Each structure stands twice: as C-alpha cells, then as structure tokens.
C-alpha positions, 0 to 999 in steps of 0.5 A: 775666402771670408767666413762667417761663424754660426754657433747655436745651442738650444735650451736643453743643451746649454748644460753640455760644456763640450757643446757650449757656445764658447766651445763651438766658437773656439773650434770654428776659429781654429778651423778658419785659421787652418784654412786661412779664412778671414772671419767676417762675422761671428753669430752665437745664439740660443734657439731651437732648430726644431721649430719653424719659427727661428727669428735669429736664424732668419736674420743670419740667412738675410745677412748671408744672402745679402753678401756680394762675394762668395763666403764660407758658412762655418758650423760645428755640426749639421745639427747646429744648423738645423734639426728639421729636414723640411726647413726651407732655409736649409734648402736655400743655403744648400742650393746656393752651395751647389751653385758655388755662391757659397760653401757650407763647412761642418767642422766636427762632421768633416763635411764641406758642401760646394758645387763639386761634391759627389753624389755620395757626399750629397747623400751623407749630408741628407743622412746627417740632416735625417739623423739630426731630426731623428734625435729631436723626434726621439727626445720628443717621444720620450718626453711625451711618454714620461708626461703621459705616465705621470698623468696616468699616475695622477701627477700634474705636469703643469703649473698648479691651478689657482687655489693650490700651491707646490711644496718641495721635499727632499724626495719630490714636489707635491701640490696641496691646497692653499688655505685662503685661495681654496676658500676663494675658489670654493666661494666662487663656485658656490656663488655662481652655482646659485644662479643669481650672479653673472660673470661680471657681477661675481667679479665685482663681488669678489673684488668688493668682499676680498679685494681680489681682481679677476677678469671674466676670462680668468673667472671662466677658466677657474669655473671650467677647470675640473681639477678642483673636483679631482680630475685633470684635463690635458689635451682633451683627456681626463685623468683622476689626480691624487691631490685633495679636491676643493669642491665636490663633483656635484658643485662643479656640475651645477656650475656648468649647468648654470653657465650653459643656461646663461649662454641661452640668454640674450647678451644685452639682457644678462647682468642688468639689475632686474630682480625677476629677470629670467625667473617668471614666465607667461601663463598663456604662452609660456614665454619669459616675462621681459623687464623694461624700464620706462620713466624711472619705473621697471615694468614686466610684460609678455612680448606676445611673440607667438600671438597677442593675448591681451597680456598686461604690463605689471610694475616691479613693485607689484610683483615684489609685494606678492613675493613679500606676502609669501615670505611673511607666511613662512614665519613661525613662533619661537616656541614652535621653532625651538621645539622643531630644532630639538626634535631634529637633534634627537632624530640626528642621534638615531642616524649615527649608527647607520651613518657609521656603518656606511662609512666603514663599508666605503672605507673598506672598499676604498682600501681594497681598490687601492691595494688592487691598484698597487698590485696592478702596477707591480704586474705591469712592472713584471710584464704580466700584463700589457700596457693597454690592459694596464691603462684599461684596468687603471682607469676602471679602478681609478674611476671606482676609487673616485666614486667611493671617495665622493660617497665618503665626502657626501657621508661626511658632509651629511654628518656635518651639515644635517643638523646645522642645515636644518636649523639654518633652513628653519631660521631662514624661513622665519627671517626670509621676509626681513632678509628679502627686504634688506637685500640687494638684487643678487641676494633677493634673486638667491632667496627667491630661487631657494624658496620658490620655483616655476614662477608664472604670471597669470593676468596680474597674479603670481603663481608658483611652486614652493621648494621643500621643506618650505612647502610644508612650512607654508602649508602648516602656516596656512592651515594653522596646524601648529597652533594650540 
C-alpha cells in the first residue's frame, strides 16, 4: 500500500526536540518500512491545529481526496492531525476510513482507523480527539489567566503604544516614555483639544512642523487611547497601569469632547478653511451661521431653516473687523502690565505654604494606600481573601491612588504654571490683535476661542461673551479704570 506522511508542529511546540518535524518524519518512515508501505509523499508544516483556518492542511486534504487508490495516511499522534473535535476535515477523513477508501495510522498512539475497527476502537479515537482539544483549551485558559493577572497588576501585555518604549533589564521588561515621541503625543492632544483643528489639518501640521507622517486613522487611535493618562483598555475593560502618564485625564476628556462635537457637524463642511465656521449662531432662531463662497468672497448667513426672518448676508471681512476691534481694546500700557505681573508674583509667594500643606497630605495618603495594596496582595497569597474580594478591593484602591496621583499632578502643574500662565495671559491680551492679524486660519480660531464665547450675529452686529480673565481686562479698558 502506498502511504503519505503528515508531520506538523505548532509555534509553541517547535522547541520540543522530541516532537520536532525531523523526529516525527523519522518515526513515520520507520513505521512505513516495518509495514512495507511505499512512501508516496511526505508533508511537513508549521500550523496550529486548533483554529478553523488551516490553509496548508486544506491542501493536504485535497491531495488525499484526489488519490484514485486506497492509501495509508500516517501521523505520529492524533493531535498531529487535529486539536479540534469539531473540525469537519477530520470527519471527512474518518468517514473515508470507515468506508475503506483509506486508512488512518497514528504511530505513537498505536491506533489504526479503517472499515473493520470495533466500537471500542472508535470510542478510543473519539477520546484521543477530545483529549487533544482539552490540552489546547487548558493552555488557552492558563494564558488568559496569566494575562488577566498581569493586567490587574498594572502590566501591559501588548506592544508599547506610540510615545512609549520597552527597556529590558536582567529582571524584567519595563515601559517608559520616549522623550521625543511623548512630546509629539502631548502636542497632538493639546492642539486637537483646542478645537481649532480637524484630524486632517492636524496631520498636516504635525508633518509640517515635525516631519511626522500620520494617517487620520492612526491619529484617531492615538487620541482615543486612554493609556496616555494612566489606564489600559483591553477587550472593553479598563485597568490602571503602573507606567508614567504622558497627559492628564482632563486633557484626554477634553479631546474626547472635541471629537464628539466634530461628529455632529456635516462632513462636507468639516476642514474647510473658514475662520468662523461653527462658531457663530443666529440671534433670531439660534441656528448656526453658515459660510458660503461666491465670486471669490466668503459670506456668512442664517439658513432660515425654521422660518424666514429677513436674515442678512455678511462678508467675512466685516466680521473680522468687529473681532479686531474687540482685540484692540485688550491692550494695556507697559507700566500697568509690569505692575500687574509684579503683584501676581507677590501673591504667588503667599500661596506656597498652602500648596506645600496640600502636597504633603496627598503624598501621605498615597503612601498609605500603596501600603494597603501591598498588604492586600499578601492576604491573597496566604488565602485570607477570595479572588473576587481581591479584585474588588484592588480596583477600589487603584482608583483612589489614581485620584490622588491626579491631584498631585494638578498641584504640581498649578505650582509650575501659576505665575507663568498669568504672565502669558496678560502678554496675550496686549498682543492679541497683532497675533490675530498675522495668523493662519487655525491660529485665528484658537485665539477667538481662547478669548470669546457664545458668538451671536444680530442683524450685522456681533454679540459675544468674554472668557475670564479677559472680561476684566476689557471692562477696565472700557472704563479706563487703570488710567491716572
């Protein structure tokens, strides 16, 4: 009888010398020689027998079915043929063996499947297939439990996200922030969170400023990944991780809000270079003022979708003149600016004592919770608490530690930026007009959103609110409160 040999390994088994492809082939050849089988063809391949998609095995099945004479299909063990009792390919071979169209020989298992086997032998074959599947299922369960435990311990189990990198030590592998890429990620969040960039325009800016080529899909993936503020997302579940965050949770939440707001806009309008697109509403009906381009000029008007009310069309230049007039009023003299900055500096010194007290309190609370987390793990190892209780207490403690870490970051940020931010805002108010005139569309929108809100067009006049502290500067400028 002619025979074909089938030798298979899966990735995790390639290290097993005793079950390697050459070892299997050697055993099968000795077996065929003892049975006086002439070897028709030998197949050796690396493929999992647990999944449904088995391209190489399908080619072997086609070859077997295409044989016109009865052959012996020889494998080392049943699990070399399949680890899935529901695999239809095995059913085809099994039925052909029972019909004496071929024979299945499993050398190491000492099993032969043909048309003359007894009920006991059929049962043994079914048991062998079941044990093969159980072995794979058990390995899968162990891997899943190990991954779940790593996630609960705050360890990431996949590739490091963009902005991070792996470092290897003698003891373990760790993830740290990549200095340059982390800055890119932080800038991407800050720029998109400002609300003046679409995905497309932000990709262009990153390419122009840093030479980084990102697709809109990759940018969306980065901006949607909570890993950057300290949380891992794995199969729909969130786990706090132990690595250094790149951004704060407030920044991440702000970006998600901007993304959700873009989804509400019509796609055909998003990304067009209109300065006031989506920023102004009609005073009569509350609908958004729509930009349209006619004969080289951009006009803004109400669509009057809810009923005509005599809305007028206004050129973009007319709105720009009104915005520039507002920004001009934010100017203050250099003497007043210097005096205000000096006063803020003195106030900042008075806040240091309160800041230090808050920082010390948060640090103590963080240390206490970390110690409780360590004790909780010891209780689990010694069997004092159940697995479910450990998971529940662990998530609670990790959540509290995350909140305190966030408070510490906010205190540190406030300490670092109080004086600098105040000086920046005062300087911006004095230079807002010059910056607005000399900026591109995205920067103009950013300046407007930073200073003004609730822009409404009533007839041909712009009505608005002013953000703090620019409202106070504008009020003082109108009333000349800081003049001699």
